[in-house]
C-alpha positions in Angstrom: -19.6 24.4 18.3 -18.7 24.2 21.9 -15.2 24.7 21.4 -16.0 27.8 19.4 -18.0 29.5 22.0 -15.2 28.8 24.4 -12.5 30.4 22.1 -14.3 33.7 22.0 -14.6 34.0 25.5 -10.8 34.6 25.2 -9.9 38.5 24.7 -7.1 37.6 22.1 -9.4 35.7 20.1 -11.9 38.5 20.6 -9.6 40.9 19.3 -8.6 39.1 16.3 -12.2 38.7 15.5 -13.1 42.2 15.4 -10.7 42.6 12.5 -13.3 41.0 10.2 -11.0 40.2 7.4 -12.5 38.1 4.7 -9.7 35.5 4.1 -8.8 35.2 7.9 -10.8 32.2 9.2 -10.5 28.2 10.1 -7.1 26.9 10.8 -5.3 30.1 10.0 -7.0 32.1 12.3 -6.6 29.4 15.2 -3.0 29.3 14.7 -2.3 33.0 14.7 -5.0 33.3 17.8 -2.7 30.6 19.7 0.6 32.7 18.8 -1.1 35.9 19.9 -2.2 33.9 23.3 1.2 32.8 23.7 2.9 36.2 23.2 0.2 38.1 25.6 0.7 35.4 28.4 4.7 36.2 28.6 3.5 40.4 28.5 1.1 39.7 31.2 3.6 37.8 33.5 5.9 40.9 32.9 3.5 43.4 33.4 4.6 44.9 30.1 2.2 47.6 28.1 1.0 46.7 24.9 1.7 48.4 21.9 1.0 48.3 18.1 4.7 47.3 17.6 4.8 44.8 20.3 2.0 43.2 19.2 3.1 43.1 15.2 6.3 41.4 16.6 4.3 38.5 17.6 1.9 38.3 14.5 2.7 40.8 11.8 4.6 38.6 9.8 2.4 35.8 10.1 -0.8 38.2 9.0 1.4 39.0 5.7 2.8 35.4 5.1 -0.6 33.8 5.3 -2.1 36.5 3.0 -4.5 37.7 5.4 -3.2 41.3 4.6 -1.4 42.5 1.3 1.8 44.4 2.9 3.8 44.9 6.0 2.2 48.1 6.2 -1.5 46.6 6.6 -0.1 44.0 9.1 1.3 46.7 11.3 -2.1 48.9 11.1 -4.2 45.6 11.8 -2.0 44.9 14.6 -2.8 48.5 16.2 -6.5 47.5 16.1 -5.8 44.3 18.0 -3.9 46.4 20.4 -6.8 49.0 20.8 -9.3 46.1 20.9 -7.5 44.5 23.8 -7.0 47.7 25.5 -3.4 47.1 26.9 -4.6 44.0 28.3 -3.0 40.6 28.5 -5.0 37.3 29.4 -6.0 38.2 32.8 -9.3 36.8 33.6 -12.8 38.3 33.0 -13.5 40.2 35.7 -17.3 39.6 35.2 -17.0 35.4 35.2 -17.9 34.4 38.7 -16.1 31.4 40.4 -19.2 28.9 40.0 -19.0 30.0 35.8 -15.2 28.7 35.9 -16.4 25.4 38.2 -19.5 24.9 35.6 -16.8 24.8 32.9 -16.3 21.2 31.3 -12.4 20.3 31.9 -10.9 17.8 29.4 -8.5 14.8 30.2 -5.9 13.5 27.9 -6.4 9.9 27.5 -3.5 7.1 28.5 -3.0 3.6 28.0 -4.9 2.4 30.8 -8.1 4.6 30.1 -7.8 3.8 26.1 -10.8 1.2 26.7 -13.5 4.1 27.4 -13.2 5.1 23.8 -15.9 4.1 21.7 -17.0 4.6 18.2 -19.1 8.0 17.4 -17.9 9.3 20.8 -17.1 13.1 20.6 -13.5 14.0 21.7 -11.0 16.7 21.3 -8.1 15.5 18.8 -4.7 17.1 18.2 -4.0 18.0 14.6 -0.4 16.7 13.5 0.5 20.0 11.2 -0.1 22.5 13.8 -0.1 20.3 17.2 -3.2 22.3 18.2 -6.5 20.4 19.8 -10.1 20.5 17.6 -13.3 19.0 17.9 -13.9 15.3 16.6 -15.4 12.2 16.9 -14.3 8.5 17.1 -14.6 6.5 13.5 -12.5 3.5 14.5 -10.4 1.8 17.2 -7.0 0.9 15.1 -5.2 -2.8 16.3 -2.2 -0.7 15.5 -3.0 1.4 18.8 -3.8 4.4 16.7 -7.3 6.1 16.4 -9.2 7.0 13.4 -10.9 10.2 14.0 -13.0 12.8 12.0 -12.5 16.4 12.6 -15.9 18.2 13.2 -15.2 21.5 11.2 -14.1 20.3 8.0 -14.7 16.6 7.8 -11.3 15.3 7.6 -10.3 11.9 8.8 -7.0 11.1 10.3 -4.9 8.4 12.3 -3.8 9.9 15.6 -2.2 7.9 18.8 -4.0 7.8 22.0 -2.3 10.3 23.8 -3.3 13.0 21.3 -7.1 12.6 22.6 -9.0 14.3 24.7 -12.3 13.3 26.6 -14.5 15.2 29.2 -13.5 14.6 33.0 -16.8 12.9 33.5 -16.0 10.4 31.1 -12.9 9.2 32.6 -14.6 8.6 36.0 -15.6 5.3 34.8 -11.8 4.2 34.0 -10.6 5.4 37.4 -8.5 8.4 36.0 -9.1 11.8 37.3 -5.9 13.5 36.9 -6.2 16.9 34.8 -2.9 17.0 32.2 -2.2 20.2 30.6 0.2 18.3 27.8 -0.1 14.7 26.7 1.8 12.1 28.7 2.8 8.7 27.7 2.7 6.3 30.4 4.9 3.2 29.9 3.1 0.1 30.8 4.9 -3.3 30.5 2.5 -5.7 29.2 3.2 -9.4 29.5 1.0 -11.7 27.3 -0.4 -14.6 29.4 -1.8 -18.0 28.3 -5.0 -18.9 29.9 -5.4 -21.9 31.8 -8.9 -22.5 30.9 -10.2 -23.6 27.3 -12.1 -21.8 24.8 -14.1 -24.8 23.6 -16.9 -23.8 26.0 -16.6 -26.6 28.7 -15.0 -24.4 31.3 -11.8 -27.2 31.7 -8.6 -26.3 32.8 -5.9 -26.7 30.0 -3.0 -29.8 30.4 0.5 -28.9 30.6 0.6 -30.5 27.2 -1.7 -28.0 25.7 0.0 -25.0 27.6 3.0 -26.1 26.1 1.4 -26.2 22.6 0.0 -23.2 23.0 3.7 -21.6 23.9 5.1 -23.5 21.1 2.8 -21.4 19.0 3.4 -18.1 20.4 7.1 -18.5 19.6 6.5 -20.4 15.9 4.4 -16.7 15.9 7.1 -14.5 16.9 9.6 -16.2 14.2 7.2 -15.6 11.8 6.7 -12.0 12.5 10.5 -11.5 12.2 10.6 -13.0 9.2 7.9 -10.5 7.9 10.2 -7.5 9.0 13.1 -9.0 7.5 11.5 -9.6 4.2 9.6 -5.8 4.2 13.3 -4.5 4.7 15.0 -6.5 2.0 11.8 -5.3 -0.4 12.9 -1.9 0.3 16.6 -2.6 -0.3 15.8 -4.4 -3.4 14.0 -1.4 -4.8 16.8 1.1 -4.0 19.2 -1.2 -5.4 17.0 -1.5 -8.6 17.0 2.2 -9.1 20.8 2.0 -9.0 21.4 -0.9 -11.5 18.6 1.1 -13.9 21.0 4.5 -13.4 23.8 2.7 -14.3 22.8 0.8 -17.0 21.5 3.7 -18.8 25.4 5.4 -19.0 27.0 1.5 -19.9 24.4 -0.8 -21.3 23.8 -0.5 -25.1 20.3 -0.5 -25.7 19.1 -3.0 -27.7 15.3 -2.6 -28.2 12.7 -2.6 -25.8 10.9 -6.0 -26.4 11.1 -8.6 -23.4 11.1 -12.4 -24.0 12.3 -14.4 -21.4 11.8 -18.2 -21.5 12.1 -20.7 -18.7 11.9 -19.0 -15.5 10.6 -19.6 -12.4 9.3 -17.9 -9.2 9.2 -18.6 -5.5 7.0 -16.4 -2.8 9.0 -13.9 -0.9 10.1 -16.4 1.8 10.7 -19.4 -0.6 8.2 -21.5 0.8 5.9 -22.2 -2.3 6.5 -21.9 -6.1 4.7 -19.8 -7.9 5.4 -20.1 -11.5 7.3 -23.2 -13.1 9.5 -22.6 -16.4 7.3 -19.6 -17.6 7.5 -17.4 -20.4 7.5 -13.8 -19.9 6.5 -11.8 -23.1 6.0 -8.0 -23.2 6.1 -5.9 -26.4 6.2 -2.0 -26.4 2.8 -0.6 -27.5 0.9 -3.2 -25.8 -1.2 -3.2 -22.9 -1.2 -6.3 -21.1 -4.2 -7.0 -18.2 -2.8 -9.7 -15.8 -5.7 -11.8 -14.0 -5.4 -14.7 -11.6 -6.8 -15.5 -8.3 -6.0 -13.3 -5.1 -2.8 -15.4 -3.7 -1.6 -16.6 -6.7 1.4 -14.2 -7.3 0.3 -11.3 -9.4 2.0 -8.9 -7.1 5.1 -11.0 -6.8 5.7 -11.1 -10.2 5.3 -7.2 -10.8 7.6 -6.8 -7.9 10.2 -9.3 -9.5 9.8 -7.4 -12.7 10.6 -3.6 -11.2 13.7 -5.1 -8.9 15.0 -6.9 -12.4 14.8 -10.0 -10.4 13.9 -12.2 -13.6 17.2 -13.3 -15.1 18.1 -11.8 -18.4 15.7 -8.9 -17.8 16.8 -6.1 -19.6 18.0 -3.3 -17.2 18.3 -0.6 -19.5 14.7 -0.6 -19.2 12.7 2.1 -17.2 10.4 0.0 -15.1 8.1 1.7 -12.7 6.0 -0.1 -10.0 3.0 1.7 -8.4 1.9 -0.6 -5.2 1.5 1.7 -2.3 0.9 5.1 -1.2 3.6 7.9 -1.2 5.3 8.9 2.3 4.1 12.2 3.4 6.5 14.9 3.8 6.8 18.9 3.7 6.8 18.9 -0.3 4.1 20.1 -2.4 1.9 17.6 -4.1 3.4 18.8 -8.0 6.9 19.3 -6.4 6.9 15.5 -5.1 5.6 14.8 -9.0 8.6 16.4 -10.5 11.2 15.0 -7.9 9.8 11.6 -9.2 11.7 11.3 -12.3 14.9 10.8 -10.5 16.9 10.4 -13.8 15.9 14.0 -15.0 16.8 15.5 -11.7 19.9 13.7 -12.2 20.7 15.2 -15.5 20.1 18.4 -15.0 22.5 18.6 -12.1 24.8 16.8 -14.1 24.0 19.6 -16.9 24.6 22.4 -14.4 27.7 21.2 -13.0 29.3 20.4 -16.6 28.1 23.9 -17.9 29.8 25.7 -14.9 32.9 23.8 -15.1 33.3 25.6 -19.0 32.2 28.8 -17.7 35.6 28.7 -16.0 38.2 31.1 -16.1 39.9 31.9 -19.2 43.0 29.5 -20.3 45.2 29.5 -23.1 43.8 27.6 -26.3 45.5 24.8 -25.5 44.6 24.5 -22.3 40.8 25.5 -23.2 40.7 22.7 -25.7 41.8 20.2 -23.0 39.3 21.9 -20.3 36.5 21.2 -22.7 37.3 17.7 -23.5 37.5 17.0 -19.3 34.3 19.1 -19.2 32.6 16.4 -21.4 31.4 18.2 -24.6 30.3 14.7 -25.7 28.4 13.9 -22.5 26.7 17.4 -22.5 25.3 16.5 -26.1 24.4 13.1 -24.3 22.5 14.9 -21.7 20.6 17.4 -23.6 19.3 14.4 -26.1 18.2 12.6 -23.1 16.3 15.6 -21.6 14.6 16.2 -25.0 14.1 12.3 -25.2 12.1 12.3 -21.5 10.3 15.9 -22.3 12.2 17.6 -19.4 11.7 21.1 -20.2 7.8 20.4 -20.1 7.7 18.8 -16.5 5.5 21.7 -14.8 2.7 21.2 -17.5 2.6 18.1 -17.4 2.6 17.2 -13.8 -0.1 19.9 -13.7 -2.1 18.3 -16.3 -1.6 14.8 -14.9 -2.9 15.9 -11.3 -5.9 17.9 -13.0 -6.9 14.8 -14.3 -6.6 12.6 -11.2 -9.0 15.1 -9.4 -6.2 17.3 -7.7 -7.6 21.1 -7.9 -4.9 23.5 -8.2 -4.9 24.4 -4.7 -4.5 20.8 -3.8 -1.9 20.6 -5.6 0.5 23.4 -3.7 -0.3 21.6 -0.3 2.2 19.2 1.5 1.8 15.6 1.0 1.5 15.1 4.5 -1.8 16.6 4.8 -3.2 14.4 2.5 -5.1 11.2 3.2 -4.3 7.4 2.5 -6.2 7.6 -0.6 -5.1 10.7 -2.0 -1.5 10.0 -1.4 -2.1 6.8 -3.7 -3.2 9.3 -6.3 0.1 10.9 -6.2 1.9 7.6 -6.4 0.0 6.8 -9.3 0.7 10.4 -10.8 4.5 10.1 -10.1 4.7 7.1 -12.4 2.4 8.5 -15.1 4.5 11.3 -15.0 7.7 9.7 -15.3 6.7 8.0 -18.4 8.5 4.5 -18.1 9.5 2.2 -20.6 7.5 -0.3 -18.7 4.4 0.6 -16.5 3.3 -1.5 -13.9 0.1 -0.7 -12.2 -1.4 -2.9 -9.3 -5.5 -1.7 -8.7 -5.0 1.8 -10.0 -8.7 2.5 -10.0 -9.1 1.7 -6.0 -8.7 5.0 -4.7 -10.3 7.0 -8.1 -13.9 8.0 -8.5 -15.6 7.5 -11.8 -14.1 11.0 -13.4 -10.8 9.9 -12.5 -11.2 6.5 -13.9 -12.5 7.5 -17.1 -9.5 10.4 -17.3 -7.0 7.4 -16.4 -8.9 4.8 -18.7 -8.3 7.8 -22.1 -4.7 8.7 -20.7 -3.5 4.8 -20.6 -5.2 4.2 -24.4 -2.7 6.3 -25.7 0.2 5.0 -23.7 2.9 4.5 -26.0 5.1 2.0 -24.1 4.5 -1.4 -22.5 1.6 -1.2 -19.8 1.4 -4.2 -17.4 -1.8 -3.7 -15.2 -3.5 -6.0 -12.6 -7.2 -4.9 -12.2 -10.4 -6.3 -10.6 -12.4 -3.9 -12.8 -14.1 -5.8 -15.5 -15.0 -2.6 -17.8 -11.3 -0.9 -17.1 -9.7 -4.1 -18.3 -12.1 -4.0 -21.5 -11.5 -0.5 -22.5 -7.6 -0.2 -21.8 -6.3 -3.7 -22.3 -5.2 -5.2 -26.1 -3.9 -8.5 -24.1 -4.3 -10.4 -21.1 -2.0 -12.8 -19.7 -3.9 -15.3 -17.2 -1.7 -17.0 -14.2 -2.9 -20.0 -13.8 -1.5 -23.4 -12.7 2.1 -21.8 -12.4 2.2 -20.9 -16.3 1.7 -17.5 -18.3 -0.9 -18.1 -20.3 -1.4 -15.4 -23.3 -4.6 -14.7 -24.7 -5.2 -11.5 -27.9 -8.0 -9.4 -27.2 -9.2 -7.4 -23.6 -10.9 -9.6 -20.9 -14.6 -10.2 -22.5 -12.5 -11.7 -25.4 -10.4 -13.7 -23.2 -13.4 -14.9 -21.5 -15.0 -16.1 -24.6 -11.7 -17.7 -25.8 -10.7 -19.7 -22.9 -14.3 -20.9 -22.5 -14.3 -22.2 -25.9 -10.8 -23.8 -25.4 -11.8 -25.5 -21.9 -14.6 -26.8 -24.1 -12.8 -28.4 -26.7 -10.1 -29.8 -24.4 -12.9 -31.4 -22.6 -14.2 -33.0 -25.9 -10.8 -33.9 -26.9 -10.2 -35.6 -23.5 -13.7 -37.5 -23.6 -12.8 -38.6 -26.9 -9.1 -39.9 -26.2 -10.6 -41.9 -23.2 -13.5 -43.3 -25.0 -10.6 -44.8 -27.7 -8.6 -45.9 -25.2 -11.3 -47.5 -23.2 -12.5 -49.4 -26.6 -8.7 -50.4 -27.3 -8.4 -51.9 -23.8 -11.7 -53.9 -24.0 -10.2 -55.5 -27.1 -7.1 -56.3 -25.2 -9.1 -57.7 -22.6 -11.0 -59.9 -24.6 -8.4 -61.2 -26.7 -5.2 -61.0 -24.6 -5.0 -65.0 -24.5 -6.6 -65.6 -28.3 -3.8 -67.1 -30.3 -5.7 -66.0 -33.5 -5.2 -62.5 -32.6 -2.7 -62.2 -30.9 -1.2 -59.9 -33.2 -4.1 -57.7 -33.4 -3.7 -57.6 -30.0 -0.4 -56.6 -29.9 -0.5 -53.9 -32.2 -3.1 -52.4 -30.2 -0.8 -52.8 -27.0 1.6 -50.4 -28.9 -1.0 -48.0 -30.4 -2.0 -47.6 -26.8 0.9 -47.3 -25.5 2.0 -44.3 -28.2 -1.6 -42.5 -27.7 -0.9 -39.1 -26.5 -2.3 -38.4 -22.7 -5.2 -35.7 -23.2 -5.2 -33.9 -19.8 -8.5 -33.6 -18.4 -10.1 -30.2 -17.7 -9.3 -28.9 -14.5 -11.9 -26.7 -12.7 -10.8 -24.2 -10.0 -12.5 -24.7 -7.1 -15.3 -22.0 -6.8 -15.4 -19.6 -4.2 -18.8 -19.2 -2.5 -19.2 -16.7 0.4 -22.3 -16.8 2.9 -23.5 -14.1 4.9 -25.4 -15.3 8.0 -28.9 -15.1 7.2 -31.0 -12.8 9.8 -34.9 -12.2 10.9 -36.1 -9.3 8.7 -36.8 -6.1 10.5 -40.4 -4.3 9.9 -40.3 -0.9 8.1 -37.3 1.8 7.8 -34.4 1.0 9.3 -32.5 4.2 8.7 -33.8 7.3 7.3 -33.4 11.4 6.5 -36.6 13.6 6.4 -35.5 16.7 5.0 -31.9 17.1 6.4 -29.7 20.1 5.8 -25.9 19.6 7.0 -22.8 21.2 6.8 -19.4 21.3 8.7 -19.2 25.4 8.5 -22.0 26.9 7.3 -20.0 30.0 6.1 -18.6 27.6 3.4 -22.3 26.2 2.5 -24.1 23.1 2.8 -23.1 19.8 2.0 -26.7 18.7 1.8 -29.6 20.1 1.7 -33.2 18.8 1.7 -32.1 15.2 1.9 -34.8 12.4 2.2 -33.8 9.0 1.8 -34.6 5.6 3.3 -33.4 2.2 3.8 -35.6 -0.4 4.5 -34.9 -4.7 4.9 -35.1 -5.3 1.5 -33.1 -2.4 0.1 -29.9 -2.8 -2.3 -28.7 0.9 -2.7 -25.3 2.1 -4.7 -24.6 5.5 -3.6 -22.6 7.5 -6.7 -21.1 10.8 -6.8 -17.7 12.7 -6.8 -14.8 12.7 -4.7 -16.1 15.7 -1.9 -19.8 15.5 -2.9 -20.7 14.2 0.4 -21.2 10.2 0.0 -19.6 9.7 2.9 -21.0 12.4 5.1 -24.6 11.3 3.7 -23.8 7.9 5.4 -22.4 9.1 8.7 -26.0 11.1 8.9 -27.4 7.8 8.4 -25.5 6.1 10.7 -25.7 8.5 13.6 -22.0 9.4 13.6 -23.2 13.2 12.5 -26.2 15.0 13.3 -28.1 17.0 10.8 -28.6 21.2 11.5 -32.0 20.7 10.3 -34.6 17.9 9.4 -34.6 14.3 11.2 -32.6 11.4 10.9 -34.4 8.6 11.9 -33.0 5.1 13.1 -34.4 1.9 14.4 -32.4 0.9 17.6 -33.1 -2.5 17.1 -31.0 -2.7 13.6 -27.4 -4.3 13.7 -25.1 -2.1 11.3 -22.0 -3.6 9.8 -19.7 -1.1 8.6 -16.9 -2.3 5.9 -14.8 0.6 4.6 -12.2 1.2 1.8 -9.6 1.5 5.0 -10.4 -2.0 6.3 -7.0 -3.3 5.9 -5.9 -0.4 8.9 -8.2 -2.4 11.4 -6.4 -5.6 10.8 -3.8 -6.9 13.4 -1.1 -7.8 10.7 1.4 -9.5 13.2 -1.4 -11.7 14.2 -3.3 -14.8 12.2 -6.8 -14.5 11.2 -8.1 -17.2 14.0 -6.4 -15.2 16.9 -7.4 -11.9 15.4 -10.9 -13.0 15.7 -10.2 -14.6 19.0 -9.5 -11.1 20.3 -12.4 -9.5 19.1 -15.2 -12.3 20.1 -13.6 -13.8 23.1 -16.5 -16.0 23.8 -16.5 -17.6 20.3 -15.0 -21.4 20.2 -12.3 -22.0 17.9 -14.1 -24.2 15.7 -17.0 -21.2 15.4 -14.6 -19.1 14.5 -12.7 -21.3 11.5 -16.1 -22.5 10.4 -17.0 -18.4 10.1 -13.9 -17.8 8.3 -14.5 -20.6 5.9 -17.4 -19.1 5.1 -15.1 -16.4 2.9 -12.8 -18.3 1.4 -10.3 -18.4 3.9 -9.0 -22.1 4.0 -7.6 -23.9 7.2 -4.1 -23.3 5.9 -4.6 -19.7 6.2 -6.0 -19.6 9.4 -3.1 -19.8 11.2 -0.7 -17.6 8.5 0.0 -13.9 9.8 -2.4 -11.7 8.1 0.4 -9.5 7.1 1.8 -12.2 5.0 -1.8 -12.6 3.1 -2.5 -10.7 0.0 -4.9 -8.1 -0.2 -7.7 -9.8 -1.5 -7.5 -12.3 1.5 -6.9 -9.6 3.8 -10.3 -8.2 2.4 -12.1 -11.6 3.2 -10.7 -11.2 6.9 -12.3 -8.1 7.1 -15.6 -9.5 5.7 -15.5 -12.2 8.4 -14.6 -9.9 11.0 -17.9 -7.1 10.5 -20.4 -10.1 9.3 -20.0 -12.1 12.7 -22.4 -10.2 14.5 -25.5 -11.4 12.0 -25.9 -7.7 11.0 -29.5 -6.5 9.3 -27.8 -4.1 7.3 -24.3 -4.0 5.7 -22.9 -0.7 4.8 -20.0 -1.1 2.6 -17.4 1.7 1.2 -15.1 0.3 -1.9 -16.0 -3.4 -0.9 -14.2 -4.4 -4.1 -11.0 -2.8 -3.4 -8.3 -5.5 -3.4 -10.8 -8.3 -4.6 -10.3 -10.6 -7.7 -12.5 -11.2 -10.4 -13.5 -14.5 -9.1 -13.9 -13.3 -5.4 -16.0 -10.4 -6.5 -18.5 -12.6 -8.6 -18.6 -14.5 -5.3 -19.4 -11.6 -3.1 -22.0 -10.5 -5.7 -23.8 -14.0 -5.5 -24.0 -14.1 -1.4 -25.4 -10.6 -1.4 -28.1 -11.6 -4.1 -28.6 -14.7 -1.4 -28.8 -12.7 1.5 -32.0 -11.5 2.8 -30.6 -8.4 4.8 -30.0 -4.9 3.3 -26.8 -3.4 1.8 -26.0 0.1 1.3 -22.6 0.5 -0.6 -20.3 3.2 -2.5 -18.2 1.8 -5.4 -16.6 2.8 -8.6 -16.7 -0.8 -9.9 -19.7 -0.5 -12.4 -19.8 -4.2 -12.8 -20.5 -4.5 -8.8 -22.9 -1.7 -8.9 -24.9 -3.0 -12.1 -25.1 -6.6 -10.4 -25.9 -5.8 -6.9 -27.5 -2.3 -7.0 -31.5 -2.3 -7.1 -31.7 1.7 -6.3 -29.0 4.2 -6.8 -28.8 7.6 -4.9 -27.1 10.5 -7.0 -25.1 12.9 -4.4 -24.4 16.4 -6.5 -24.1 19.8 -6.0 -25.6 19.1 -2.0 -28.7 17.4 -3.5 -29.2 13.6 -3.4 -31.8 12.3 -5.7 -33.3 8.6 -5.9 -33.0 6.6 -9.4 -34.0 3.1 -10.7 -31.2 2.7 -13.2 -27.2 3.2 -12.5 -26.7 4.9 -16.1 -29.2 7.9 -14.9 -27.8 7.9 -11.2 -24.0 8.0 -13.0 -25.4 11.1 -15.6 -26.6 12.8 -12.3 -23.7 12.5 -10.2 -20.7 13.5 -12.7 -22.6 15.9 -14.6 -20.3 18.6 -15.8 
């Protein structure tokens, strides 16, 4: 609001506002007013008079191209009104403004590397938006270890990561940092940073380190540097493998003869990307068309690595003529619209259409004799054209636009959002674009790695129905039991370096595996009892001559007995959240709160009244954009209501775990070193003990976070946010990247904990196991329910 008032003081902005056009607001208004200001500055410097024609040269085309007016003539008329409102003026100072008023106006300073430390979460700032490179009011959401700042733009509520140099703060805030220089544009200061090893220990004894200890620390730094270089090399190699896989497929479909779509490969082994550990030993891979297979197993056991081996055709004997698509990361943002990005994802379709166009143009060349024409047709590849037409028909190329739009609609993209550039989308929406690309390509083998992570309930339900009708092969990794039960026809369990196959969905797998383990345990116990009985007979009569023949027969029988393996129980994961002293009364509450980012576009929340107390276990449900995140920000104090009261107990410690938690981790540091940078007063033993609370074993303490699996990185993030022993845990999609066993461990830990929990999740199992109360957010209303089903029906009603 302060920025809006400042802009209205500008003659250029006031003149544009006088047009009172219906579609003229928001970013378009700010962009065009900025262009007009630049134009007027030049005219004022030259002392030229303003005319409608000159104003039209500046902003007329912009008014028409952005759809503010319907025609160039209307644009010229609007420019005439702007020139009349300006009265022939440029951007000269307002004569009514006094010097004292100018001095009282708050001045803003660009943050640099030295003054970054003054930024705090919730701080009101100005941030530059990457699309139009203009400054807008914003608040700080998180300080990323990568050096970027996660901010929320006040007017529309969108979150973006921006570099430090794209942030301004009031001059008064900079005084503590010792920076008072006013900057009219961002300046990057090159500061040479040198990491020094402290001469003092971190064990709390305030003793000096010995030369041996300092030498050991330096050796550790060198080892970490080598690990970082190896990680970067592996990332480059992975990208090269993906590109090579596409070239291999495109070559195969032209030269190789298709022999079927079944995959049946025996005795193959698989290692980690750096070759340090074996993940599969003489395993068998079986994939059958029409089967939808769920791949399950613990975090870090090799599920994602297996998907990468399949998609890169790295398994010996894998048929390269089968199109494989692996959805594992968000698409890169660029200027192309979402729907154009989806259509361009089918590289084969694009290449076939280009080849068809080239061959067709060759055939329409200038007239030749009959013999030359026949020869020309042969050279042009009439047979090849027929092959192209058949393949285009097979992949349904001519219905590309409608198919792409249908898929995007199912994943929650409105018609307007389908036309925006992918560069303007957040990470979650880009993940949806990647998923849409894979579904659009309709590959022979579709590999999905946690596809529900960034989807709300309506999108998950649509995806479930879509995949159930998938006629080709599907291999999916998911932590969502309900999703696996609905979609899969088979389960593959990656366990003990083998792929174990089960018919049926996840619930069937759980029952069958339990029965198998029980039968194996009984067989083992019977075998051991028989062995013990025979050994006792041998020991008792070994030196009895009368029974020597019986003893020898028992010895031979014992040697021939088949060894039955004992059932190996996987080490049960156990999380331990730090217990806290309970807080009396409400921790946070809203009382008849109204909120809107822009009141002209309607309220996000109306008359919202909710509270969280020490016993709360609240699950928040609502469609994307309904206001779930806004509701939580109002409770946490990141946003302030326009009406009503937000009540917060200042003695309550709050820990926030959001779905972009991995962005707050330093991927080039080890878990132990990363926590040391956050909690410098803690000793190494204290941090190791805390990491172990979340299933992060000592062997992982010294590995780079970037080399850990997604689930292991999530555990590091949990260790980070809970170290301060919070009274209230606020979690946004906490089950993303966690395996099923880890989710069970998290559920048990929360149920044993004596603090309060407020969480947003699409995982129905987690919601039902943890939630005692549920808030439904829909159409600006927040309503409380006692059951998940009631909240779900309210939140996603059509």
